[in-house]
All heavy atoms as TSV, in Angstrom:
chain	resi	resn	atom	element	x	y	z
A	1	MET	N	N	35.064	-87.405	29.117
A	1	MET	CA	C	33.818	-86.838	28.634
A	1	MET	C	C	33.429	-85.671	29.535
A	1	MET	O	O	33.429	-85.797	30.747
A	1	MET	CB	C	32.733	-87.920	28.653
A	1	MET	CG	C	31.447	-87.479	28.051
A	1	MET	SD	S	30.141	-88.754	27.997
A	1	MET	CE	C	30.980	-90.180	27.459
A	2	LYS	N	N	33.092	-84.566	28.939
A	2	LYS	CA	C	32.664	-83.408	29.716
A	2	LYS	C	C	31.299	-83.690	30.340
A	2	LYS	O	O	30.487	-84.424	29.787
A	2	LYS	CB	C	32.573	-82.180	28.829
A	2	LYS	CG	C	33.912	-81.711	28.306
A	2	LYS	CD	C	33.732	-80.462	27.495
A	2	LYS	CE	C	35.059	-79.988	26.970
A	2	LYS	NZ	N	34.923	-78.782	26.172
A	3	ASN	N	N	31.050	-83.079	31.467
A	3	ASN	CA	C	29.783	-83.300	32.169
A	3	ASN	C	C	28.569	-82.773	31.427
A	3	ASN	O	O	27.455	-83.143	31.740
A	3	ASN	CB	C	29.836	-82.691	33.567
A	3	ASN	CG	C	30.636	-83.561	34.499
A	3	ASN	OD1	O	30.850	-84.731	34.226
A	3	ASN	ND2	N	31.079	-82.996	35.591
A	4	ASN	N	N	28.766	-81.921	30.441
A	4	ASN	CA	C	27.623	-81.402	29.709
A	4	ASN	C	C	27.345	-82.180	28.423
A	4	ASN	O	O	26.435	-81.856	27.688
A	4	ASN	CB	C	27.807	-79.916	29.399
A	4	ASN	CG	C	29.024	-79.644	28.531
A	4	ASN	OD1	O	29.833	-80.526	28.275
A	4	ASN	ND2	N	29.145	-78.416	28.082
A	5	THR	N	N	28.129	-83.196	28.134
A	5	THR	CA	C	27.930	-84.000	26.940
A	5	THR	C	C	26.751	-84.941	27.139
A	5	THR	O	O	26.724	-85.715	28.090
A	5	THR	CB	C	29.188	-84.828	26.621
A	5	THR	OG1	O	30.293	-83.937	26.469
A	5	THR	CG2	C	29.010	-85.645	25.362
A	6	LYS	N	N	25.782	-84.856	26.245
A	6	LYS	CA	C	24.612	-85.726	26.351
A	6	LYS	C	C	24.914	-87.081	25.722
A	6	LYS	O	O	25.448	-87.173	24.620
A	6	LYS	CB	C	23.411	-85.106	25.656
A	6	LYS	CG	C	22.127	-85.870	25.885
A	6	LYS	CD	C	20.962	-85.114	25.312
A	6	LYS	CE	C	19.697	-85.504	26.012
A	6	LYS	NZ	N	18.590	-84.658	25.586
A	7	VAL	N	N	24.557	-88.127	26.431
A	7	VAL	CA	C	24.768	-89.493	25.966
A	7	VAL	C	C	23.410	-90.078	25.602
A	7	VAL	O	O	22.472	-90.017	26.398
A	7	VAL	CB	C	25.434	-90.353	27.057
A	7	VAL	CG1	C	25.523	-91.796	26.631
A	7	VAL	CG2	C	26.811	-89.798	27.389
A	8	SER	N	N	23.317	-90.643	24.411
A	8	SER	CA	C	22.097	-91.333	23.992
A	8	SER	C	C	22.303	-92.830	24.147
A	8	SER	O	O	23.270	-93.390	23.634
A	8	SER	CB	C	21.766	-91.017	22.530
A	8	SER	OG	O	21.480	-89.653	22.371
A	9	ILE	N	N	21.393	-93.447	24.849
A	9	ILE	CA	C	21.445	-94.891	25.080
A	9	ILE	C	C	20.327	-95.517	24.259
A	9	ILE	O	O	19.164	-95.134	24.400
A	9	ILE	CB	C	21.251	-95.217	26.574
A	9	ILE	CG1	C	22.296	-94.476	27.392
A	9	ILE	CG2	C	21.299	-96.722	26.809
A	9	ILE	CD1	C	21.904	-94.250	28.819
A	10	LEU	N	N	20.684	-96.447	23.402
A	10	LEU	CA	C	19.699	-97.112	22.559
A	10	LEU	C	C	19.404	-98.493	23.124
A	10	LEU	O	O	20.322	-99.249	23.439
A	10	LEU	CB	C	20.216	-97.245	21.130
A	10	LEU	CG	C	20.616	-95.942	20.447
A	10	LEU	CD1	C	21.193	-96.235	19.075
A	10	LEU	CD2	C	19.451	-94.996	20.346
A	11	MET	N	N	18.122	-98.814	23.231
A	11	MET	CA	C	17.719	-100.114	23.754
A	11	MET	C	C	16.598	-100.658	22.868
A	11	MET	O	O	15.598	-99.981	22.644
A	11	MET	CB	C	17.210	-99.967	25.189
A	11	MET	CG	C	16.740	-101.267	25.802
A	11	MET	SD	S	15.963	-101.055	27.425
A	11	MET	CE	C	17.307	-100.394	28.378
A	12	THR	N	N	16.805	-101.831	22.335
A	12	THR	CA	C	15.726	-102.495	21.612
A	12	THR	C	C	15.118	-103.534	22.540
A	12	THR	O	O	15.783	-104.064	23.422
A	12	THR	CB	C	16.233	-103.182	20.333
A	12	THR	OG1	O	17.222	-104.143	20.688
A	12	THR	CG2	C	16.806	-102.171	19.364
A	13	CYS	N	N	13.838	-103.807	22.329
A	13	CYS	CA	C	13.203	-104.813	23.176
A	13	CYS	C	C	12.101	-105.532	22.413
A	13	CYS	O	O	11.483	-104.988	21.497
A	13	CYS	CB	C	12.658	-104.192	24.450
A	13	CYS	SG	S	11.385	-102.956	24.195
A	14	TYR	N	N	11.894	-106.755	22.800
A	14	TYR	CA	C	10.804	-107.573	22.279
A	14	TYR	C	C	10.403	-108.544	23.391
A	14	TYR	O	O	11.212	-109.368	23.831
A	14	TYR	CB	C	11.227	-108.351	21.028
A	14	TYR	CG	C	10.170	-109.319	20.561
A	14	TYR	CD1	C	8.986	-108.855	20.007
A	14	TYR	CD2	C	10.347	-110.682	20.712
A	14	TYR	CE1	C	8.006	-109.747	19.606
A	14	TYR	CE2	C	9.364	-111.580	20.309
A	14	TYR	CZ	C	8.198	-111.093	19.753
A	14	TYR	OH	O	7.219	-111.964	19.363
A	15	ASN	N	N	9.188	-108.406	23.862
A	15	ASN	CA	C	8.668	-109.257	24.941
A	15	ASN	C	C	9.661	-109.357	26.095
A	15	ASN	O	O	10.048	-110.429	26.517
A	15	ASN	CB	C	8.303	-110.638	24.415
A	15	ASN	CG	C	7.081	-110.605	23.526
A	15	ASN	OD1	O	6.360	-109.610	23.470
A	15	ASN	ND2	N	6.826	-111.674	22.820
A	16	ALA	N	N	10.033	-108.195	26.592
A	16	ALA	CA	C	11.059	-108.113	27.638
A	16	ALA	C	C	10.480	-107.771	29.002
A	16	ALA	O	O	11.157	-107.199	29.847
A	16	ALA	CB	C	12.091	-107.064	27.237
A	17	SER	N	N	9.231	-108.121	29.237
A	17	SER	CA	C	8.576	-107.720	30.486
A	17	SER	C	C	9.298	-108.217	31.732
A	17	SER	O	O	9.232	-107.582	32.780
A	17	SER	CB	C	7.115	-108.177	30.504
A	17	SER	OG	O	7.029	-109.582	30.428
A	18	LYS	N	N	10.030	-109.294	31.631
A	18	LYS	CA	C	10.753	-109.818	32.796
A	18	LYS	C	C	11.973	-108.973	33.154
A	18	LYS	O	O	12.425	-109.000	34.298
A	18	LYS	CB	C	11.206	-111.259	32.541
A	18	LYS	CG	C	10.076	-112.251	32.466
A	18	LYS	CD	C	10.614	-113.648	32.245
A	18	LYS	CE	C	9.488	-114.654	32.117
A	18	LYS	NZ	N	9.997	-116.007	31.870
A	19	PHE	N	N	12.498	-108.238	32.190
A	19	PHE	CA	C	13.775	-107.554	32.386
A	19	PHE	C	C	13.745	-106.047	32.163
A	19	PHE	O	O	14.669	-105.356	32.585
A	19	PHE	CB	C	14.835	-108.148	31.451
A	19	PHE	CG	C	14.902	-109.640	31.501
A	19	PHE	CD1	C	14.356	-110.411	30.490
A	19	PHE	CD2	C	15.495	-110.281	32.581
A	19	PHE	CE1	C	14.408	-111.794	30.540
A	19	PHE	CE2	C	15.557	-111.660	32.647
A	19	PHE	CZ	C	15.006	-112.426	31.622
A	20	ILE	N	N	12.735	-105.524	31.502
A	20	ILE	CA	C	12.768	-104.131	31.039
A	20	ILE	C	C	12.784	-103.134	32.197
A	20	ILE	O	O	13.505	-102.140	32.153
A	20	ILE	CB	C	11.618	-103.839	30.048
A	20	ILE	CG1	C	11.876	-102.536	29.304
A	20	ILE	CG2	C	10.258	-103.819	30.723
A	20	ILE	CD1	C	12.908	-102.631	28.250
A	21	GLU	N	N	12.033	-103.388	33.236
A	21	GLU	CA	C	11.998	-102.445	34.360
A	21	GLU	C	C	13.367	-102.350	35.036
A	21	GLU	O	O	13.870	-101.260	35.310
A	21	GLU	CB	C	10.934	-102.853	35.380
A	21	GLU	CG	C	10.780	-101.844	36.486
A	21	GLU	CD	C	9.573	-102.113	37.367
A	21	GLU	OE1	O	8.855	-103.112	37.154
A	21	GLU	OE2	O	9.347	-101.310	38.276
A	22	ARG	N	N	13.986	-103.466	35.268
A	22	ARG	CA	C	15.307	-103.469	35.899
A	22	ARG	C	C	16.337	-102.800	34.984
A	22	ARG	O	O	17.229	-102.096	35.452
A	22	ARG	CB	C	15.729	-104.896	36.236
A	22	ARG	CG	C	17.024	-104.926	37.013
A	22	ARG	CD	C	17.313	-106.232	37.650
A	22	ARG	NE	N	17.126	-107.365	36.746
A	22	ARG	CZ	C	17.469	-108.589	37.035
A	22	ARG	NH1	N	17.994	-108.871	38.204
A	22	ARG	NH2	N	17.281	-109.568	36.174
A	23	SER	N	N	16.221	-103.009	33.679
A	23	SER	CA	C	17.151	-102.381	32.735
A	23	SER	C	C	17.027	-100.863	32.755
A	23	SER	O	O	18.030	-100.144	32.775
A	23	SER	CB	C	16.888	-102.900	31.321
A	23	SER	OG	O	17.092	-104.281	31.249
A	24	ILE	N	N	15.802	-100.368	32.745
A	24	ILE	CA	C	15.588	-98.918	32.763
A	24	ILE	C	C	16.064	-98.322	34.091
A	24	ILE	O	O	16.718	-97.286	34.116
A	24	ILE	CB	C	14.101	-98.592	32.503
A	24	ILE	CG1	C	13.731	-98.997	31.067
A	24	ILE	CG2	C	13.823	-97.105	32.727
A	24	ILE	CD1	C	12.251	-98.951	30.765
A	25	LYS	N	N	15.748	-98.984	35.179
A	25	LYS	CA	C	16.190	-98.490	36.488
A	25	LYS	C	C	17.709	-98.456	36.585
A	25	LYS	O	O	18.280	-97.557	37.194
A	25	LYS	CB	C	15.607	-99.354	37.610
A	25	LYS	CG	C	14.151	-99.076	37.874
A	25	LYS	CD	C	13.626	-99.942	39.000
A	25	LYS	CE	C	12.178	-99.628	39.295
A	25	LYS	NZ	N	11.654	-100.478	40.386
A	26	SER	N	N	18.369	-99.407	35.970
A	26	SER	CA	C	19.826	-99.435	35.972
A	26	SER	C	C	20.390	-98.198	35.276
A	26	SER	O	O	21.346	-97.586	35.756
A	26	SER	CB	C	20.323	-100.707	35.284
A	26	SER	OG	O	21.715	-100.693	35.158
A	27	ILE	N	N	19.799	-97.827	34.175
A	27	ILE	CA	C	20.236	-96.627	33.454
A	27	ILE	C	C	19.955	-95.385	34.290
A	27	ILE	O	O	20.808	-94.502	34.428
A	27	ILE	CB	C	19.553	-96.549	32.075
A	27	ILE	CG1	C	20.078	-97.686	31.189
A	27	ILE	CG2	C	19.770	-95.175	31.435
A	27	ILE	CD1	C	19.273	-97.938	29.960
A	28	LYS	N	N	18.770	-95.312	34.883
A	28	LYS	CA	C	18.413	-94.148	35.695
A	28	LYS	C	C	19.326	-93.985	36.904
A	28	LYS	O	O	19.548	-92.868	37.361
A	28	LYS	CB	C	16.964	-94.277	36.173
A	28	LYS	CG	C	15.940	-94.079	35.067
A	28	LYS	CD	C	14.545	-94.182	35.607
A	28	LYS	CE	C	14.347	-93.129	36.641
A	28	LYS	NZ	N	13.029	-92.935	37.142
A	29	ASN	N	N	19.874	-95.065	37.413
A	29	ASN	CA	C	20.690	-95.029	38.620
A	29	ASN	C	C	22.179	-94.773	38.359
A	29	ASN	O	O	22.966	-94.777	39.296
A	29	ASN	CB	C	20.523	-96.326	39.410
A	29	ASN	CG	C	19.149	-96.418	40.033
A	29	ASN	OD1	O	18.531	-95.414	40.354
A	29	ASN	ND2	N	18.658	-97.626	40.193
A	30	GLN	N	N	22.539	-94.543	37.122
A	30	GLN	CA	C	23.935	-94.239	36.808
A	30	GLN	C	C	24.327	-92.903	37.422
A	30	GLN	O	O	23.483	-92.024	37.622
A	30	GLN	CB	C	24.145	-94.187	35.290
A	30	GLN	CG	C	23.880	-95.492	34.584
A	30	GLN	CD	C	24.802	-96.590	35.061
A	30	GLN	OE1	O	26.016	-96.429	35.120
A	30	GLN	NE2	N	24.219	-97.723	35.417
A	31	THR	N	N	25.585	-92.731	37.692
A	31	THR	CA	C	26.041	-91.470	38.270
A	31	THR	C	C	26.062	-90.346	37.233
A	31	THR	O	O	25.880	-89.182	37.579
A	31	THR	CB	C	27.451	-91.614	38.880
A	31	THR	OG1	O	28.344	-92.089	37.872
A	31	THR	CG2	C	27.428	-92.575	40.048
A	32	TYR	N	N	26.258	-90.692	35.968
A	32	TYR	CA	C	26.230	-89.692	34.901
A	32	TYR	C	C	24.771	-89.368	34.599
A	32	TYR	O	O	23.972	-90.266	34.328
A	32	TYR	CB	C	26.941	-90.212	33.656
A	32	TYR	CG	C	27.192	-89.141	32.633
A	32	TYR	CD1	C	28.268	-88.278	32.781
A	32	TYR	CD2	C	26.352	-88.977	31.553
A	32	TYR	CE1	C	28.509	-87.271	31.859
A	32	TYR	CE2	C	26.576	-87.981	30.624
A	32	TYR	CZ	C	27.652	-87.130	30.780
A	32	TYR	OH	O	27.884	-86.132	29.876
A	33	LYS	N	N	24.393	-88.112	34.661
A	33	LYS	CA	C	22.981	-87.744	34.596
A	33	LYS	C	C	22.517	-87.115	33.285
A	33	LYS	O	O	21.323	-86.991	33.055
A	33	LYS	CB	C	22.629	-86.791	35.749
A	33	LYS	CG	C	22.838	-87.408	37.117
A	33	LYS	CD	C	21.953	-88.625	37.300
A	33	LYS	CE	C	22.134	-89.251	38.674
A	33	LYS	NZ	N	21.462	-90.542	38.800
A	34	ASN	N	N	23.432	-86.729	32.408
A	34	ASN	CA	C	23.019	-86.080	31.162
A	34	ASN	C	C	22.876	-87.124	30.060
A	34	ASN	O	O	23.746	-87.294	29.217
A	34	ASN	CB	C	24.018	-84.987	30.768
A	34	ASN	CG	C	23.465	-84.102	29.678
A	34	ASN	OD1	O	22.278	-84.125	29.379
A	34	ASN	ND2	N	24.326	-83.312	29.074
A	35	TRP	N	N	21.763	-87.824	30.065
A	35	TRP	CA	C	21.519	-88.907	29.127
A	35	TRP	C	C	20.081	-88.869	28.644
A	35	TRP	O	O	19.218	-88.222	29.240
A	35	TRP	CB	C	21.824	-90.268	29.764
A	35	TRP	CG	C	21.075	-90.520	31.048
A	35	TRP	CD1	C	21.545	-90.308	32.303
A	35	TRP	CD2	C	19.744	-91.011	31.194
A	35	TRP	NE1	N	20.593	-90.638	33.233
A	35	TRP	CE2	C	19.468	-91.077	32.563
A	35	TRP	CE3	C	18.752	-91.401	30.309
A	35	TRP	CZ2	C	18.241	-91.511	33.068
A	35	TRP	CZ3	C	17.531	-91.835	30.806
A	35	TRP	CH2	C	17.284	-91.886	32.167
A	36	GLU	N	N	19.848	-89.584	27.558
A	36	GLU	CA	C	18.490	-89.877	27.096
A	36	GLU	C	C	18.464	-91.356	26.757
A	36	GLU	O	O	19.458	-91.926	26.311
A	36	GLU	CB	C	18.106	-89.034	25.885
A	36	GLU	CG	C	18.874	-89.386	24.625
A	36	GLU	CD	C	18.421	-88.614	23.403
A	36	GLU	OE1	O	17.387	-87.933	23.453
A	36	GLU	OE2	O	19.121	-88.718	22.375
A	37	LEU	N	N	17.346	-91.969	26.987
A	37	LEU	CA	C	17.164	-93.383	26.668
A	37	LEU	C	C	16.175	-93.488	25.529
A	37	LEU	O	O	15.044	-93.005	25.634
A	37	LEU	CB	C	16.663	-94.147	27.897
A	37	LEU	CG	C	16.279	-95.611	27.683
A	37	LEU	CD1	C	17.458	-96.434	27.160
A	37	LEU	CD2	C	15.745	-96.211	28.971
A	38	VAL	N	N	16.603	-94.104	24.439
A	38	VAL	CA	C	15.743	-94.313	23.275
A	38	VAL	C	C	15.432	-95.807	23.221
A	38	VAL	O	O	16.328	-96.633	23.025
A	38	VAL	CB	C	16.441	-93.856	21.975
A	38	VAL	CG1	C	15.547	-94.102	20.774
A	38	VAL	CG2	C	16.853	-92.397	22.074
A	39	ILE	N	N	14.158	-96.124	23.425
A	39	ILE	CA	C	13.727	-97.522	23.416
A	39	ILE	C	C	12.957	-97.789	22.132
A	39	ILE	O	O	12.038	-97.044	21.783
A	39	ILE	CB	C	12.835	-97.841	24.631
A	39	ILE	CG1	C	13.573	-97.543	25.924
A	39	ILE	CG2	C	12.371	-99.295	24.587
A	39	ILE	CD1	C	12.727	-97.693	27.175
A	40	ILE	N	N	13.336	-98.859	21.450
A	40	ILE	CA	C	12.640	-99.268	20.239
A	40	ILE	C	C	11.989	-100.611	20.523
A	40	ILE	O	O	12.671	-101.603	20.759
A	40	ILE	CB	C	13.601	-99.358	19.043
A	40	ILE	CG1	C	14.200	-97.984	18.779
A	40	ILE	CG2	C	12.868	-99.855	17.796
A	40	ILE	CD1	C	15.626	-97.991	18.465
A	41	ASP	N	N	10.670	-100.600	20.523
A	41	ASP	CA	C	9.938	-101.830	20.787
A	41	ASP	C	C	9.628	-102.538	19.470
A	41	ASP	O	O	9.070	-101.958	18.553
A	41	ASP	CB	C	8.633	-101.538	21.531
A	41	ASP	CG	C	7.875	-102.817	21.793
A	41	ASP	OD1	O	8.317	-103.598	22.652
A	41	ASP	OD2	O	6.864	-103.065	21.098
A	42	ASP	N	N	9.995	-103.801	19.417
A	42	ASP	CA	C	9.843	-104.615	18.202
A	42	ASP	C	C	8.524	-105.385	18.222
A	42	ASP	O	O	8.493	-106.595	18.083
A	42	ASP	CB	C	11.038	-105.570	18.080
A	42	ASP	CG	C	11.122	-106.235	16.721
A	42	ASP	OD1	O	10.405	-105.806	15.798
A	42	ASP	OD2	O	11.900	-107.194	16.585
A	43	LEU	N	N	7.431	-104.652	18.436
A	43	LEU	CA	C	6.070	-105.201	18.404
A	43	LEU	C	C	5.846	-106.255	19.503
A	43	LEU	O	O	5.368	-107.359	19.253
A	43	LEU	CB	C	5.760	-105.775	17.021
A	43	LEU	CG	C	4.290	-105.839	16.616
A	43	LEU	CD1	C	3.669	-104.453	16.563
A	43	LEU	CD2	C	4.125	-106.528	15.285
A	44	SER	N	N	6.204	-105.900	20.717
A	44	SER	CA	C	6.027	-106.811	21.851
A	44	SER	C	C	4.555	-107.175	22.035
A	44	SER	O	O	3.658	-106.361	21.797
A	44	SER	CB	C	6.534	-106.159	23.144
A	44	SER	OG	O	7.926	-106.030	23.115
A	45	THR	N	N	4.338	-108.390	22.490
A	45	THR	CA	C	2.973	-108.872	22.723
A	45	THR	C	C	2.715	-109.154	24.205
A	45	THR	O	O	1.639	-109.618	24.558
A	45	THR	CB	C	2.708	-110.149	21.903
A	45	THR	OG1	O	3.683	-111.140	22.259
A	45	THR	CG2	C	2.769	-109.875	20.418
A	46	ASP	N	N	3.700	-108.878	25.045
A	46	ASP	CA	C	3.519	-109.078	26.486
A	46	ASP	C	C	3.307	-107.706	27.148
A	46	ASP	O	O	2.828	-106.777	26.515
A	46	ASP	CB	C	4.716	-109.834	27.087
A	46	ASP	CG	C	6.018	-109.070	26.975
A	46	ASP	OD1	O	6.034	-107.963	26.390
A	46	ASP	OD2	O	7.034	-109.563	27.486
A	47	LYS	N	N	3.668	-107.553	28.386
A	47	LYS	CA	C	3.429	-106.308	29.128
A	47	LYS	C	C	4.594	-105.321	29.050
A	47	LYS	O	O	4.654	-104.366	29.812
A	47	LYS	CB	C	3.140	-106.647	30.594
A	47	LYS	CG	C	1.870	-107.431	30.774
A	47	LYS	CD	C	1.624	-107.738	32.227
A	47	LYS	CE	C	0.346	-108.558	32.351
A	47	LYS	NZ	N	0.036	-108.850	33.747
A	48	THR	N	N	5.492	-105.520	28.118
A	48	THR	CA	C	6.666	-104.661	27.994
A	48	THR	C	C	6.288	-103.184	27.875
A	48	THR	O	O	6.810	-102.342	28.604
A	48	THR	CB	C	7.524	-105.080	26.782
A	48	THR	OG1	O	7.976	-106.422	26.989
A	48	THR	CG2	C	8.716	-104.173	26.590
A	49	LEU	N	N	5.391	-102.850	26.973
A	49	LEU	CA	C	5.026	-101.443	26.755
A	49	LEU	C	C	4.378	-100.830	27.978
A	49	LEU	O	O	4.643	-99.675	28.321
A	49	LEU	CB	C	4.105	-101.312	25.548
A	49	LEU	CG	C	4.758	-101.593	24.205
A	49	LEU	CD1	C	3.743	-101.511	23.087
A	49	LEU	CD2	C	5.900	-100.640	23.948
A	50	LYS	N	N	3.541	-101.565	28.648
A	50	LYS	CA	C	2.882	-101.074	29.859
A	50	LYS	C	C	3.928	-100.723	30.919
A	50	LYS	O	O	3.828	-99.698	31.586
A	50	LYS	CB	C	1.915	-102.128	30.392
A	50	LYS	CG	C	1.116	-101.685	31.569
A	50	LYS	CD	C	0.120	-102.752	31.985
A	50	LYS	CE	C	-0.695	-102.273	33.167
A	50	LYS	NZ	N	-1.672	-103.261	33.602
A	51	ILE	N	N	4.933	-101.544	31.045
A	51	ILE	CA	C	6.000	-101.307	32.019
A	51	ILE	C	C	6.810	-100.074	31.634
A	51	ILE	O	O	7.105	-99.217	32.470
A	51	ILE	CB	C	6.899	-102.549	32.152
A	51	ILE	CG1	C	6.093	-103.709	32.732
A	51	ILE	CG2	C	8.124	-102.243	32.999
A	51	ILE	CD1	C	6.771	-105.063	32.620
A	52	ILE	N	N	7.163	-99.966	30.366
A	52	ILE	CA	C	7.941	-98.815	29.900
A	52	ILE	C	C	7.168	-97.519	30.136
A	52	ILE	O	O	7.722	-96.530	30.615
A	52	ILE	CB	C	8.298	-98.951	28.405
A	52	ILE	CG1	C	9.226	-100.131	28.174
A	52	ILE	CG2	C	8.931	-97.662	27.882
A	52	ILE	CD1	C	9.423	-100.482	26.714
A	53	LYS	N	N	5.899	-97.520	29.823
A	53	LYS	CA	C	5.081	-96.308	29.938
A	53	LYS	C	C	4.940	-95.837	31.376
A	53	LYS	O	O	4.678	-94.659	31.619
A	53	LYS	CB	C	3.711	-96.535	29.308
A	53	LYS	CG	C	3.772	-96.605	27.799
A	53	LYS	CD	C	2.413	-96.882	27.200
A	53	LYS	CE	C	2.500	-96.982	25.695
A	53	LYS	NZ	N	1.193	-97.291	25.096
A	54	LYS	N	N	5.142	-96.708	32.348
A	54	LYS	CA	C	5.076	-96.312	33.759
A	54	LYS	C	C	6.122	-95.260	34.091
A	54	LYS	O	O	5.921	-94.451	34.988
A	54	LYS	CB	C	5.300	-97.517	34.682
A	54	LYS	CG	C	4.156	-98.453	34.792
A	54	LYS	CD	C	4.320	-99.483	35.902
A	54	LYS	CE	C	5.710	-99.987	36.126
A	54	LYS	NZ	N	5.800	-101.052	37.139
A	55	PHE	N	N	7.225	-95.254	33.375
A	55	PHE	CA	C	8.302	-94.321	33.681
A	55	PHE	C	C	7.961	-92.892	33.264
A	55	PHE	O	O	8.323	-91.955	33.937
A	55	PHE	CB	C	9.615	-94.798	33.058
A	55	PHE	CG	C	10.179	-95.990	33.768
A	55	PHE	CD1	C	9.872	-97.274	33.350
A	55	PHE	CD2	C	10.994	-95.825	34.867
A	55	PHE	CE1	C	10.382	-98.381	34.020
A	55	PHE	CE2	C	11.499	-96.912	35.544
A	55	PHE	CZ	C	11.198	-98.199	35.115
A	56	ASN	N	N	7.283	-92.709	32.165
A	56	ASN	CA	C	6.747	-91.414	31.735
A	56	ASN	C	C	7.685	-90.240	32.035
A	56	ASN	O	O	7.356	-89.338	32.785
A	56	ASN	CB	C	5.374	-91.186	32.384
A	56	ASN	CG	C	4.645	-90.027	31.749
A	56	ASN	OD1	O	4.868	-89.705	30.588
A	56	ASN	ND2	N	3.793	-89.392	32.505
A	57	GLU	N	N	8.872	-90.263	31.446
A	57	GLU	CA	C	9.865	-89.228	31.668
A	57	GLU	C	C	10.345	-88.671	30.328
A	57	GLU	O	O	10.439	-89.406	29.353
A	57	GLU	CB	C	11.069	-89.795	32.430
A	57	GLU	CG	C	10.716	-90.282	33.805
A	57	GLU	CD	C	11.909	-90.882	34.525
A	57	GLU	OE1	O	13.047	-90.428	34.267
A	57	GLU	OE2	O	11.695	-91.784	35.329
A	58	LYS	N	N	10.675	-87.403	30.315
A	58	LYS	CA	C	11.159	-86.773	29.080
A	58	LYS	C	C	12.451	-87.390	28.591
A	58	LYS	O	O	12.732	-87.382	27.399
A	58	LYS	CB	C	11.352	-85.277	29.286
A	58	LYS	CG	C	10.066	-84.517	29.395
A	58	LYS	CD	C	10.324	-83.036	29.518
A	58	LYS	CE	C	9.022	-82.277	29.612
A	58	LYS	NZ	N	9.231	-80.832	29.695
A	59	LYS	N	N	13.256	-87.909	29.495
A	59	LYS	CA	C	14.537	-88.498	29.122
A	59	LYS	C	C	14.377	-89.848	28.439
A	59	LYS	O	O	15.313	-90.368	27.857
A	59	LYS	CB	C	15.405	-88.693	30.370
A	59	LYS	CG	C	15.921	-87.423	30.969
A	59	LYS	CD	C	16.747	-87.757	32.185
A	59	LYS	CE	C	18.050	-87.037	32.109
A	59	LYS	NZ	N	18.970	-87.412	33.176
A	60	ILE	N	N	13.171	-90.432	28.510
A	60	ILE	CA	C	12.931	-91.749	27.927
A	60	ILE	C	C	11.988	-91.587	26.742
A	60	ILE	O	O	10.849	-91.146	26.893
A	60	ILE	CB	C	12.337	-92.715	28.970
A	60	ILE	CG1	C	13.299	-92.868	30.148
A	60	ILE	CG2	C	12.025	-94.071	28.326
A	60	ILE	CD1	C	12.754	-93.683	31.307
A	61	LYS	N	N	12.486	-91.947	25.572
A	61	LYS	CA	C	11.702	-91.831	24.339
A	61	LYS	C	C	11.414	-93.244	23.830
A	61	LYS	O	O	12.309	-94.085	23.787
A	61	LYS	CB	C	12.463	-91.017	23.302
A	61	LYS	CG	C	12.678	-89.579	23.750
A	61	LYS	CD	C	13.706	-88.898	22.906
A	61	LYS	CE	C	13.967	-87.479	23.321
A	61	LYS	NZ	N	14.399	-87.271	24.676
A	62	ILE	N	N	10.173	-93.469	23.450
A	62	ILE	CA	C	9.763	-94.800	23.002
A	62	ILE	C	C	9.334	-94.716	21.542
A	62	ILE	O	O	8.545	-93.846	21.158
A	62	ILE	CB	C	8.591	-95.337	23.834
A	62	ILE	CG1	C	8.899	-95.232	25.318
A	62	ILE	CG2	C	8.273	-96.770	23.454
A	62	ILE	CD1	C	7.683	-95.424	26.200
A	63	PHE	N	N	9.849	-95.661	20.752
A	63	PHE	CA	C	9.443	-95.788	19.362
A	63	PHE	C	C	8.919	-97.203	19.167
A	63	PHE	O	O	9.464	-98.145	19.711
A	63	PHE	CB	C	10.619	-95.514	18.421
A	63	PHE	CG	C	11.110	-94.103	18.498
A	63	PHE	CD1	C	12.096	-93.733	19.413
A	63	PHE	CD2	C	10.574	-93.128	17.673
A	63	PHE	CE1	C	12.538	-92.431	19.499
A	63	PHE	CE2	C	11.006	-91.818	17.747
A	63	PHE	CZ	C	11.990	-91.472	18.664
A	64	TYR	N	N	7.868	-97.316	18.386
A	64	TYR	CA	C	7.221	-98.607	18.174
A	64	TYR	C	C	7.365	-99.020	16.720
A	64	TYR	O	O	7.042	-98.251	15.820
A	64	TYR	CB	C	5.728	-98.512	18.491
A	64	TYR	CG	C	5.422	-97.815	19.788
A	64	TYR	CD1	C	5.147	-96.454	19.826
A	64	TYR	CD2	C	5.428	-98.517	20.988
A	64	TYR	CE1	C	4.870	-95.798	21.018
A	64	TYR	CE2	C	5.155	-97.876	22.183
A	64	TYR	CZ	C	4.876	-96.527	22.194
A	64	TYR	OH	O	4.616	-95.900	23.373
A	65	LEU	N	N	7.857	-100.224	16.498
A	65	LEU	CA	C	7.901	-100.739	15.137
A	65	LEU	C	C	6.515	-101.256	14.777
A	65	LEU	O	O	5.815	-101.808	15.623
A	65	LEU	CB	C	8.938	-101.868	15.030
A	65	LEU	CG	C	10.383	-101.469	15.318
A	65	LEU	CD1	C	11.298	-102.677	15.153
A	65	LEU	CD2	C	10.842	-100.332	14.428
A	66	LYS	N	N	6.130	-101.086	13.533
A	66	LYS	CA	C	4.814	-101.515	13.090
A	66	LYS	C	C	4.824	-102.941	12.571
A	66	LYS	O	O	3.795	-103.537	12.325
A	66	LYS	CB	C	4.283	-100.582	12.017
A	66	LYS	CG	C	4.051	-99.185	12.572
A	66	LYS	CD	C	3.507	-98.247	11.542
A	66	LYS	CE	C	3.459	-96.877	12.167
A	66	LYS	NZ	N	2.451	-96.026	11.690
A	67	LYS	N	N	6.043	-103.461	12.427
A	67	LYS	CA	C	6.201	-104.845	11.950
A	67	LYS	C	C	7.351	-105.467	12.727
A	67	LYS	O	O	8.394	-104.848	12.907
A	67	LYS	CB	C	6.517	-104.843	10.459
A	67	LYS	CG	C	6.701	-106.199	9.867
A	67	LYS	CD	C	7.026	-106.119	8.389
A	67	LYS	CE	C	7.270	-107.504	7.855
A	67	LYS	NZ	N	7.760	-107.482	6.486
A	68	HIS	N	N	7.152	-106.671	13.200
A	68	HIS	CA	C	8.204	-107.374	13.956
A	68	HIS	C	C	9.360	-107.707	13.021
A	68	HIS	O	O	9.173	-108.345	11.996
A	68	HIS	CB	C	7.631	-108.635	14.587
A	68	HIS	CG	C	8.646	-109.456	15.319
A	68	HIS	ND1	N	9.308	-108.986	16.431
A	68	HIS	CD2	C	9.104	-110.698	15.105
A	68	HIS	CE1	C	10.141	-109.908	16.877
A	68	HIS	NE2	N	10.031	-110.947	16.078
A	69	ILE	N	N	10.551	-107.241	13.385
A	69	ILE	CA	C	11.707	-107.541	12.544
A	69	ILE	C	C	12.740	-108.278	13.354
A	69	ILE	O	O	13.809	-108.554	12.985
A	69	ILE	CB	C	12.305	-106.282	11.902
A	69	ILE	CG1	C	12.719	-105.251	12.953
A	69	ILE	CG2	C	11.338	-105.676	10.926
A	69	ILE	CD1	C	13.541	-104.110	12.400
């Protein structure tokens, strides 16, 4: 893979407050730096969204489902 190739990482989550911060940090700590993280929240009812929003980075995009699927 060329160093200029952008990699999109897709992550779905539902009530993942115990694991979401460590998961995001793991992606951020990779040696390959040209990436974007797309997180799809499946209507979490715990602190998952609050944790995700702490990162507030252009490389991390959050989408919210309006119905739990």
